[in-house]
DSSP file (Angstrom, degrees, kcal/mol; ACC not computed):
  #  RESIDUE AA STRUCTURE BP1 BP2  ACC     N-H-->O    O-->H-N    N-H-->O    O-->H-N    TCO  KAPPA ALPHA  PHI   PSI    X-CA   Y-CA   Z-CA
    1    1 A M              0   0    0      0, 0.0     2,-0.2     0, 0.0    14,-0.0   0.000 360.0 360.0 360.0 138.3   -8.0  -11.2  -12.3
    2    2 A A        -     0   0    0     15,-0.1    50,-2.4    12,-0.0    51,-0.4  -0.543 360.0-159.7 -82.7 147.8   -9.1   -9.5   -9.1
    3    3 A Y  E     -AB  15  51A   0     12,-2.7    12,-2.6    48,-0.3     2,-0.4  -0.920   8.4-143.3-127.5 153.0   -6.7   -7.5   -6.9
    4    4 A V  E     -AB  14  50A   0     46,-3.1    46,-2.2    -2,-0.3     2,-0.5  -0.960  12.4-140.7-117.0 134.1   -6.8   -6.3   -3.3
    5    5 A I  E     -AB  13  49A   0      8,-2.2     7,-2.9    -2,-0.4     8,-1.2  -0.829  23.8-162.4 -94.3 130.5   -5.4   -3.0   -2.2
    6    6 A L  E     -AB  11  48A   0     42,-3.2    42,-2.4    -2,-0.5     2,-0.4  -0.896  17.4-169.4-118.3 141.1   -3.6   -3.2    1.2
    7    7 A I  E >  S-AB  10  47A   0      3,-2.4     3,-1.3    -2,-0.4    40,-0.2  -0.986  88.1 -11.0-127.2 121.8   -2.6   -0.6    3.7
    8    8 A D  T 3  S-     0   0    0     38,-3.3    39,-0.1    -2,-0.4    -1,-0.1   0.898 130.6 -58.5  52.4  43.0   -0.3   -1.9    6.4
    9    9 A D  T 3  S+     0   0    0     37,-0.4    -1,-0.2     1,-0.2    38,-0.1   0.633 114.0 117.8  64.0  18.8   -1.1   -5.4    5.1
   10   10 A K  E <   -A    7   0A   0     -3,-1.3    -3,-2.4     0, 0.0    -1,-0.2  -0.963  69.1-117.5-114.3 131.0   -4.9   -5.0    5.7
   11   11 A P  E     +A    6   0A   0      0, 0.0    -5,-0.2     0, 0.0     3,-0.1  -0.427  42.8 157.5 -67.2 135.1   -7.3   -5.1    2.7
   12   12 A V  E     +     0   0A   0     -7,-2.9     2,-0.3     1,-0.4    -6,-0.2   0.566  60.1  16.7-129.8 -22.7   -9.2   -1.9    2.1
   13   13 A E  E     -A    5   0A   0     -8,-1.2    -8,-2.2     2,-0.0    -1,-0.4  -0.929  59.8-139.0-146.2 166.7  -10.3   -1.9   -1.5
   14   14 A E  E     -A    4   0A   0     -2,-0.3     2,-0.3   -10,-0.2   -10,-0.2  -0.976  15.6-170.6-130.8 148.6  -10.7   -4.3   -4.5
   15   15 A A  E     -A    3   0A   0    -12,-2.6   -12,-2.7    -2,-0.3     3,-0.1  -0.926  25.5-137.4-135.7 159.4   -9.9   -3.8   -8.2
   16   16 A D  S    S+     0   0    0     -2,-0.3     2,-0.3   -14,-0.2    -1,-0.1   0.677  85.2  22.2 -90.6 -19.3  -10.6   -5.7  -11.4
   17   17 A S  S  > S-     0   0    0      1,-0.1     4,-2.3   -14,-0.1     5,-0.1  -0.928  77.8-109.7-144.3 165.8   -7.2   -5.3  -13.0
   18   18 A E  H  > S+     0   0    0     -2,-0.3     4,-2.4     2,-0.2     5,-0.2   0.904 118.2  50.8 -64.4 -41.5   -3.6   -4.7  -12.1
   19   19 A D  H  > S+     0   0    0      1,-0.2     4,-2.0     2,-0.2    -1,-0.2   0.931 112.3  45.8 -62.7 -45.8   -3.7   -1.2  -13.7
   20   20 A Q  H  > S+     0   0    0      1,-0.2     4,-2.5     2,-0.2    -1,-0.2   0.879 110.8  54.7 -63.8 -37.4   -6.8   -0.3  -11.8
   21   21 A A  H  X S+     0   0    0     -4,-2.3     4,-2.6     2,-0.2    -2,-0.2   0.905 106.7  50.5 -63.2 -42.0   -5.3   -1.7   -8.6
   22   22 A R  H  X S+     0   0    0     -4,-2.4     4,-2.2     2,-0.2    -1,-0.2   0.928 112.4  46.5 -62.5 -44.9   -2.2    0.5   -9.0
   23   23 A H  H  X S+     0   0    0     -4,-2.0     4,-1.9     1,-0.2    -2,-0.2   0.908 114.0  47.8 -64.3 -41.5   -4.3    3.6   -9.5
   24   24 A M  H  X S+     0   0    0     -4,-2.5     4,-2.6     2,-0.2    -1,-0.2   0.892 109.9  52.9 -66.8 -38.5   -6.5    2.8   -6.5
   25   25 A A  H  X S+     0   0    0     -4,-2.6     4,-2.6     2,-0.2    -2,-0.2   0.894 107.7  51.4 -63.4 -39.7   -3.5    2.1   -4.3
   26   26 A E  H  X S+     0   0    0     -4,-2.2     4,-2.1     2,-0.2    -1,-0.2   0.902 111.1  48.2 -62.8 -40.1   -2.1    5.5   -5.2
   27   27 A R  H  X S+     0   0    0     -4,-1.9     4,-1.6     2,-0.2    -2,-0.2   0.895 110.6  50.8 -66.8 -40.2   -5.4    7.1   -4.2
   28   28 A V  H  < S+     0   0    0     -4,-2.6    -2,-0.2     1,-0.2    -1,-0.2   0.908 109.7  51.0 -62.7 -41.5   -5.4    5.1   -0.9
   29   29 A Q  H >< S+     0   0    0     -4,-2.6     3,-1.1     1,-0.2    -2,-0.2   0.909 109.6  49.8 -63.3 -41.1   -1.9    6.3   -0.2
   30   30 A D  H 3< S+     0   0    0     -4,-2.1    -1,-0.2     1,-0.3    -2,-0.2   0.819 121.3  35.2 -65.7 -30.6   -2.9    9.9   -0.8
   31   31 A R  T >< S+     0   0    0     -4,-1.6     3,-2.0     1,-0.2     4,-0.5  -0.209  74.6 138.3-116.9  40.8   -5.9    9.5    1.5
   32   32 A A  G X>  +     0   0    0     -3,-1.1     4,-1.8     1,-0.3     3,-1.6   0.809  63.7  68.1 -58.4 -31.9   -4.3    7.1    4.1
   33   33 A S  G 34 S+     0   0    0      8,-0.3    -1,-0.3     1,-0.3     9,-0.1   0.740  93.6  59.4 -63.6 -20.6   -5.9    9.0    7.0
   34   34 A C  G <4 S+     0   0    0     -3,-2.0    -1,-0.3    -6,-0.2    -2,-0.2   0.714 115.1  34.3 -75.6 -20.8   -9.3    7.7    5.7
   35   35 A H  T <4 S+     0   0    0     -3,-1.6     2,-0.4    -4,-0.5    -2,-0.2   0.606 114.5  57.2-109.6 -16.8   -8.2    4.1    6.2
   36   36 A V     <  -     0   0    0     -4,-1.8     2,-0.8     5,-0.1    -1,-0.1  -0.966  59.4-159.5-123.9 131.5   -5.9    4.3    9.2
   37   37 A N        +     0   0    0     -2,-0.4     2,-0.3     4,-0.1    -4,-0.1  -0.742  47.1 119.1-110.0  83.2   -6.8    5.6   12.6
   38   38 A D  S >  S-     0   0    0     -2,-0.8     3,-1.6    -5,-0.1    -2,-0.1  -0.861  77.5 -97.7-137.7 174.0   -3.5    6.4   14.3
   39   39 A E  T 3  S+     0   0    0     -2,-0.3    -2,-0.0     1,-0.3    -1,-0.0   0.621 121.0  54.9 -70.7 -10.8   -1.8    9.5   15.7
   40   40 A F  T >  S-     0   0    0     -7,-0.0     3,-1.8     0, 0.0    -1,-0.3   0.353 105.4-125.6-101.7   4.4    0.1   10.0   12.5
   41   41 A C  T <  S-     0   0    0     -3,-1.6    -8,-0.3     1,-0.3    -7,-0.1   0.827  70.2 -56.7  54.8  35.8   -3.0   10.1   10.3
   42   42 A G  T >  S+     0   0    0    -10,-0.1     3,-1.7    -9,-0.1    -1,-0.3   0.501 101.7 130.7  80.9   3.5   -1.6    7.3    8.1
   43   43 A A  T <  S+     0   0    0     -3,-1.8    21,-0.2     1,-0.3    23,-0.1   0.748  77.7  44.5 -62.9 -23.1    1.6    9.2    7.2
   44   44 A L  T 3  S+     0   0    0     23,-0.1    -1,-0.3     2,-0.1     2,-0.1   0.319  88.8 122.7-101.8   6.9    3.7    6.1    8.1
   45   45 A S    <   -     0   0    0     -3,-1.7     2,-0.5    -5,-0.1    19,-0.4  -0.390  54.3-140.6 -75.9 147.0    1.4    3.6    6.3
   46   46 A I        -     0   0    0     -2,-0.1   -38,-3.3    17,-0.1   -37,-0.4  -0.926  19.3-161.7-107.2 129.0    2.7    1.3    3.6
   47   47 A V  E     +B    7   0A   0     -2,-0.5    14,-2.9   -40,-0.2     2,-0.3  -0.891  21.3 142.3-116.5 140.9    0.4    0.7    0.7
   48   48 A G  E     -BC   6  60A   0    -42,-2.4   -42,-3.2    -2,-0.4     2,-0.3  -0.916  32.6-130.3-156.7-177.2    0.4   -2.1   -1.9
   49   49 A F  E     -BC   5  59A   0     10,-2.0    10,-3.2    -2,-0.3   -44,-0.2  -0.987  18.8-179.7-145.4 153.4   -1.7   -4.4   -4.0
   50   50 A A  E     -B    4   0A   0    -46,-2.2   -46,-3.1    -2,-0.3     8,-0.2  -0.985  40.5 -87.5-149.3 153.4   -1.8   -8.1   -4.6
   51   51 A P  E >   -B    3   0A   0      0, 0.0     3,-1.9     0, 0.0   -48,-0.3  -0.427  40.7-125.9 -60.0 138.9   -3.8  -10.6   -6.6
   52   52 A S  T 3  S+     0   0    0    -50,-2.4     3,-0.3     1,-0.3   -49,-0.1   0.738 110.1  50.8 -64.3 -21.7   -6.8  -11.7   -4.5
   53   53 A D  T 3  S+     0   0    0    -51,-0.4    -1,-0.3     1,-0.2   -50,-0.1   0.427 118.8  36.7 -94.7   1.5   -5.8  -15.3   -4.9
   54   54 A D    X   +     0   0    0     -3,-1.9     3,-2.0     3,-0.1    -1,-0.2  -0.497  61.0 168.6-149.9  73.1   -2.2  -14.7   -3.8
   55   55 A L  T 3  S+     0   0    0     -3,-0.3     3,-0.2     1,-0.3    -3,-0.1   0.584  74.7  68.7 -67.8  -9.0   -2.0  -12.1   -1.1
   56   56 A S  T 3  S+     0   0    0      1,-0.2     2,-1.0    -5,-0.1    -1,-0.3   0.621  83.8  75.4 -81.8 -11.9    1.7  -13.0   -0.5
   57   57 A N  S <  S+     0   0    0     -3,-2.0     2,-0.3    -6,-0.2    -1,-0.2  -0.529  71.7 170.0 -97.7  65.1    2.6  -11.5   -3.9
   58   58 A V        -     0   0    0     -2,-1.0     2,-0.6    -3,-0.2    -8,-0.2  -0.601  27.5-155.8 -85.4 134.6    2.3   -7.9   -2.9
   59   59 A S  E     -C   49   0A   0    -10,-3.2   -10,-2.0    -2,-0.3     2,-0.2  -0.952  22.1-152.6-104.3 114.3    3.5   -5.0   -5.1
   60   60 A Y  E     -C   48   0A   0     -2,-0.6   -12,-0.3   -12,-0.2     2,-0.2  -0.587   8.9-126.5 -89.6 148.2    4.2   -2.1   -2.9
   61   61 A L        -     0   0    0    -14,-2.9   -14,-0.2    -2,-0.2     3,-0.1  -0.582  45.4 -86.3 -81.1 155.0    4.0    1.6   -3.8
   62   62 A K        -     0   0    0     -2,-0.2    -1,-0.1     1,-0.1    10,-0.0  -0.475  55.1-119.8 -61.2 124.0    7.1    3.7   -3.1
   63   63 A P        -     0   0    0      0, 0.0   -17,-0.1     0, 0.0    -1,-0.1  -0.251  27.3 -98.7 -66.9 155.1    6.7    4.8    0.5
   64   64 A R    >   -     0   0    0    -19,-0.4     3,-1.6   -21,-0.2    -3,-0.0  -0.289  33.3-110.8 -64.3 158.3    6.5    8.5    1.4
   65   65 A D  T 3  S+     0   0    0      1,-0.3    -1,-0.1     3,-0.0     0, 0.0   0.724 115.1  67.6 -64.1 -21.2    9.7   10.1    2.7
   66   66 A S  T 3  S+     0   0    0    -23,-0.1    -1,-0.3     2,-0.1   -23,-0.0   0.606  76.6 100.9 -76.0 -10.8    8.0   10.3    6.1
   67   67 A V  S <  S-     0   0    0     -3,-1.6   -23,-0.1   -22,-0.1     5,-0.1  -0.632  79.7-119.4 -79.1 125.4    8.1    6.5    6.5
   68   68 A P    >>  -     0   0    0      0, 0.0     3,-1.8     0, 0.0     4,-0.8  -0.278  22.0-114.4 -62.3 149.1   10.9    5.4    8.8
   69   69 A D  G >4 S+     0   0    0      1,-0.3     3,-0.8     2,-0.2    -2,-0.1   0.819 113.2  64.3 -54.5 -34.8   13.5    3.0    7.2
   70   70 A A  G 34 S+     0   0    0      1,-0.2    -1,-0.3     7,-0.0     7,-0.0   0.763 106.4  43.4 -63.7 -24.5   12.4    0.2    9.5
   71   71 A L  G <4 S+     0   0    0     -3,-1.8    -1,-0.2     2,-0.1    -2,-0.2   0.568  89.2 106.7 -95.3 -11.1    8.9    0.1    8.0
   72   72 A V  S << S-     0   0    0     -3,-0.8     5,-0.1    -4,-0.8   -10,-0.1  -0.503  79.7-109.1 -73.9 132.1   10.1    0.5    4.3
   73   73 A P    >>  -     0   0    0      0, 0.0     3,-2.1     0, 0.0     4,-0.9  -0.272  31.9-110.6 -57.7 147.7    9.7   -2.8    2.3
   74   74 A L  H >> S+     0   0    0      1,-0.3     3,-0.7     2,-0.2     4,-0.7   0.809 113.2  63.5 -52.4 -38.2   13.1   -4.4    1.4
   75   75 A E  H 34 S+     0   0    0      1,-0.2    -1,-0.3     2,-0.1     4,-0.0   0.689 108.7  42.1 -66.4 -15.8   12.9   -3.6   -2.3
   76   76 A F  H X4 S+     0   0    0     -3,-2.1     3,-1.5     1,-0.1     4,-0.3   0.596  92.4  82.0-102.8 -14.2   12.9    0.2   -1.5
   77   77 A R  H X< S+     0   0    0     -4,-0.9     3,-1.4    -3,-0.7    -2,-0.1   0.826  83.3  62.7 -63.0 -31.4   15.6    0.2    1.2
   78   78 A Q  T 3< S+     0   0    0     -4,-0.7    -1,-0.3     1,-0.3    -2,-0.1   0.713  99.8  55.4 -66.7 -18.8   18.4    0.2   -1.3
   79   79 A F  T <         0   0    0     -3,-1.5    -1,-0.3     1,-0.2    -2,-0.2   0.448 360.0 360.0 -93.5  -0.9   17.2    3.6   -2.6
   80   80 A R    <         0   0    0     -3,-1.4    -1,-0.2    -4,-0.3    -2,-0.1   0.438 360.0 360.0 -92.8 360.0   17.3    5.4    0.7
């Protein structure tokens, strides 16, 4: 199954498997400034991946500590 890597809910990469999608998403998160053109160089970006045929089923990576609580996906807010 194909997967799409998303940064701030915008597709930026594609992967062939869930495992590959997770690794690519981690790489996108590390290099967010290459994908986001904002004054924070992507430091506040949220990264995830989803099956290409069901983009509503996003698996998010744990956000960086620099991301404000208001932007953090609900499943991670309980850990802050």
